[in-house]
C-alpha positions as CSV (number, residue, x, y, z in Angstrom):
1,X,7.1,-2.3,-20.4
2,X,4.4,-4.9,-21.1
3,X,1.8,-5.1,-18.4
4,X,1.6,-8.6,-16.7
5,X,-1.7,-10.2,-16.0
6,X,-2.9,-10.4,-12.4
7,X,-2.0,-14.1,-12.3
8,X,1.6,-13.3,-13.3
9,X,2.3,-10.7,-10.6
10,X,5.0,-11.9,-8.2
11,X,4.5,-9.4,-5.4
12,X,1.9,-9.6,-2.6
13,X,-1.1,-7.3,-2.8
14,X,-2.4,-5.6,0.3
15,X,-5.5,-3.4,0.7
16,X,-5.0,0.0,2.4
17,X,-8.0,1.1,4.4
18,X,-9.9,0.9,7.7
19,X,-13.5,0.4,6.6
20,X,-14.5,-3.1,7.9
21,X,-17.1,-3.7,5.2
22,X,-14.6,-2.9,2.5
23,X,-11.9,-5.0,4.1
24,X,-14.3,-8.0,4.3
25,X,-15.3,-7.5,0.7
26,X,-11.6,-7.4,-0.4
27,X,-10.9,-10.4,1.8
28,X,-13.1,-12.5,-0.5
29,X,-10.4,-12.2,-3.1
30,X,-7.8,-14.9,-2.8
31,X,-5.2,-12.6,-4.3
32,X,-5.4,-10.1,-1.5
33,X,-2.6,-11.1,0.9
34,X,-3.1,-8.5,3.6
35,X,-4.4,-5.2,4.9
36,X,-2.8,-2.0,6.2
37,X,-4.4,0.7,8.3
38,X,-3.2,4.0,9.9
39,X,-4.6,6.7,12.2
40,X,-5.7,8.8,9.3
41,X,-7.7,5.9,7.8
42,X,-9.2,5.1,11.2
43,X,-10.4,8.7,11.5
44,X,-11.9,8.5,8.0
45,X,-13.7,5.3,9.0
46,X,-15.0,6.8,12.2
47,X,-13.2,4.3,14.5
48,X,-13.0,5.5,18.1
49,X,-12.6,2.2,20.1
50,X,-9.3,1.1,18.7
51,X,-8.9,-2.1,20.7
52,X,-12.4,-3.3,19.9
53,X,-11.9,-2.5,16.2
54,X,-8.6,-4.2,16.0
55,X,-9.7,-7.4,17.8
56,X,-12.8,-7.5,15.7
57,X,-10.9,-7.2,12.5
58,X,-8.4,-9.8,13.4
59,X,-11.2,-12.2,14.3
60,X,-12.8,-11.5,10.9
61,X,-9.6,-12.0,8.9
62,X,-7.4,-14.2,11.0
63,X,-5.2,-15.7,8.2
64,X,-3.7,-12.6,6.6
65,X,-1.3,-9.8,7.5
66,X,-3.0,-6.8,9.2
67,X,-1.0,-3.7,10.2
68,X,-2.2,-1.5,13.0
69,X,-0.3,1.7,14.0
70,X,0.6,3.1,17.3
71,X,-0.5,6.7,17.9
72,X,1.5,8.0,20.8
73,X,4.3,10.6,20.2
74,X,6.3,9.4,23.2
75,X,8.8,6.6,22.5
76,X,8.3,4.7,25.7
77,X,4.5,4.9,25.3
78,X,4.8,3.9,21.7
79,X,6.7,0.8,22.8
80,X,4.0,0.0,25.3
81,X,1.3,0.5,22.7
82,X,3.1,-1.8,20.3
83,X,3.2,-4.6,23.0
84,X,-0.6,-4.2,23.4
85,X,-1.3,-4.2,19.7
86,X,0.8,-7.3,18.9
87,X,-1.4,-9.2,21.4
88,X,-4.4,-8.8,19.2
89,X,-3.4,-11.7,17.0
90,X,-0.6,-13.7,15.4
91,X,-1.2,-12.1,12.0
92,X,-0.7,-8.5,13.4
93,X,2.1,-6.3,12.4
94,X,2.6,-3.2,14.5
95,X,3.2,0.0,12.6
96,X,5.7,2.4,14.1
97,X,6.8,5.6,12.4
98,X,10.5,6.1,11.7
99,X,10.5,9.2,13.9
100,X,8.3,11.1,16.4
101,X,6.9,14.5,15.5
102,X,10.1,16.0,17.0
103,X,12.4,14.0,14.7
104,X,13.5,11.4,17.4
105,X,14.3,8.2,15.5
106,X,12.8,4.9,16.5
107,X,15.5,2.6,15.2
108,X,16.5,1.4,18.7
109,X,12.9,0.9,19.7
110,X,12.0,-1.3,16.6
111,X,15.3,-3.2,17.1
112,X,14.3,-4.1,20.6
113,X,10.7,-4.9,19.8
114,X,11.6,-7.0,16.8
115,X,14.1,-9.1,18.8
116,X,11.3,-9.6,21.4
117,X,9.2,-11.2,18.6
118,X,7.0,-8.2,17.7
119,X,6.3,-8.1,14.0
120,X,7.0,-4.6,12.9
121,X,5.9,-2.4,10.0
122,X,8.3,0.5,10.0
123,X,6.4,3.3,8.3
124,X,6.7,6.8,6.9
125,X,10.0,6.0,5.1
126,X,10.9,8.8,2.6
127,X,14.7,8.6,2.3
128,X,17.3,6.0,1.4
129,X,19.0,6.6,4.8
130,X,15.8,5.9,6.7
131,X,15.3,2.7,4.7
132,X,18.9,1.6,5.3
133,X,18.9,2.3,9.0
134,X,15.4,0.8,9.4
135,X,16.3,-2.4,7.6
136,X,19.5,-2.7,9.6
137,X,17.6,-2.3,12.9
138,X,15.1,-5.0,11.9
139,X,17.5,-7.5,10.4
140,X,17.7,-10.7,12.4
141,X,14.5,-10.1,14.3
142,X,10.9,-11.1,13.8
143,X,9.2,-10.9,10.4
144,X,9.1,-7.3,9.5
145,X,8.2,-4.9,6.7
146,X,9.4,-1.4,5.8
147,X,6.9,0.9,4.1
148,X,8.4,3.4,1.6
149,X,5.9,6.1,0.6
150,X,6.7,6.1,-3.1
151,X,3.4,7.8,-4.1
152,X,3.8,10.7,-1.8
153,X,7.4,11.3,-3.0
154,X,6.0,11.4,-6.5
155,X,3.4,13.9,-5.5
156,X,6.2,16.3,-4.7
157,X,8.2,15.6,-7.9
158,X,10.8,13.4,-6.1
159,X,12.0,10.4,-8.0
160,X,11.1,7.5,-5.8
161,X,12.8,4.8,-8.0
162,X,16.3,5.0,-6.6
163,X,15.0,4.9,-3.0
164,X,12.7,2.0,-3.8
165,X,15.4,0.0,-5.7
166,X,18.0,0.6,-2.9
167,X,15.5,-0.5,-0.2
168,X,14.4,-3.6,-2.1
169,X,18.1,-4.6,-2.7
170,X,18.9,-4.1,1.0
171,X,15.9,-6.1,2.2
172,X,16.8,-9.0,0.0
173,X,20.1,-9.3,1.9
174,X,18.1,-10.1,5.0
175,X,16.0,-13.2,5.9
176,X,13.1,-11.4,7.7
177,X,12.6,-7.9,6.1
178,X,10.3,-7.1,3.1
179,X,9.5,-3.8,1.5
180,X,6.0,-2.4,1.1
181,X,5.4,0.1,-1.7
182,X,3.1,2.5,0.0
183,X,0.9,5.5,-0.8
184,X,0.0,3.9,-4.2
185,X,-1.7,6.2,-6.6
186,X,-2.5,4.2,-9.7
187,X,-2.5,0.7,-11.2
188,X,0.8,1.2,-13.0
189,X,2.5,1.5,-9.6
190,X,1.7,-2.2,-9.2
191,X,3.4,-3.0,-12.5
192,X,6.4,-0.8,-11.5
193,X,6.7,-2.4,-8.1
194,X,6.5,-5.9,-9.5
195,X,9.1,-5.2,-12.2
196,X,11.4,-3.7,-9.5
197,X,11.2,-6.9,-7.4
198,X,9.4,-5.2,-4.5
199,X,7.8,-7.8,-2.3
200,X,4.6,-6.1,-1.3
201,X,2.4,-3.2,-2.5
202,X,-0.5,-1.7,-0.5
203,X,-3.1,0.2,-2.3
204,X,-6.7,1.5,-1.9
205,X,-9.4,-0.9,-2.9
206,X,-10.5,1.2,-5.9
207,X,-7.0,0.7,-7.4
208,X,-6.8,-3.0,-6.6
209,X,-10.3,-3.7,-8.1
210,X,-8.8,-2.6,-11.5
211,X,-6.1,-5.3,-11.4
212,X,-8.1,-8.1,-13.1
213,X,-8.0,-6.1,-16.3
214,X,-4.2,-5.9,-16.3
215,X,-2.8,-7.1,-19.6
216,X,-6.2,-7.7,-21.2
217,X,-6.2,-4.9,-23.8
218,X,-3.7,-3.4,-26.3
219,X,-3.1,0.3,-26.8
220,X,-5.0,0.0,-30.1
221,X,-8.0,-1.6,-28.4
222,X,-8.0,1.1,-25.7
223,X,-7.9,3.8,-28.4
224,X,-10.9,2.3,-30.3
225,X,-12.8,2.0,-27.0
226,X,-12.2,5.6,-26.1
227,X,-13.4,6.8,-29.5
228,X,-16.5,4.6,-29.3
229,X,-17.4,5.9,-25.8
230,X,-17.0,9.5,-27.0
231,X,-19.3,8.8,-29.9
232,X,-21.9,7.1,-27.6
233,X,-21.8,9.9,-25.1
234,X,-22.2,12.6,-27.8
235,X,-25.3,10.8,-29.1
236,X,-26.7,10.3,-25.6
237,X,-26.2,14.0,-24.8
238,X,-28.0,15.0,-27.9
239,X,-25.1,17.2,-29.1
240,X,-25.8,19.1,-32.3
241,X,-23.7,21.4,-34.6
242,X,-25.1,23.1,-37.7
243,X,-22.5,22.5,-40.4
244,X,-22.9,23.9,-43.9
245,X,-23.8,21.2,-46.4
246,X,-20.6,21.8,-48.5
247,X,-18.5,21.2,-45.4
248,X,-20.4,18.1,-44.2
249,X,-19.7,16.5,-47.5
250,X,-15.9,16.9,-47.3
């Protein structure tokens, strides 16, 4: 597979993170189409006043997708939180997990919210059945996305490709549902997602910042560059080996 250049990528690129400074920095790039957050990222960023953070971020980036997740584990309260979060801005998508911690599914909840005009990001999708039922629940409602955790599946040795391909195919039979390739681990995931026809990928900023180099070097050029860097580092480190004169001449 030949790597495309950044300009030739067909999918939308989202930044995954909750650090406002980093989000504002990435927002300077016209090729960043949106942002995704979750409670774990909010904790890492030290966010405590969720409403203030959310409204502030929407005001700072009013023209691109931003996903904010509910945090309750009670379905009626999750629905109530979703209705609050959606009021933060027209570009807000409300992330709801596919199940509660007790395994109670949220398909009915997202169906109802979506038909009430709430933009949904159905998250923590790990199986084809979850993707199928989630897409069916959202089909015909407001603009929605389904986040398939391809990277985390790969972490456990599970082949994510059939799940992703099936989800993308099903989403393309709808008018309002797109698939997000989530838990991205490396730049090549972007290439994979694009080749698969996935509509969106969300990735950490450190992965996305590498994308301008896509398709700019061949394998031979990368090989030469690696050898040159090894040589330069050896010299810089002052590495020495005493080699017999007869061997050095060989």
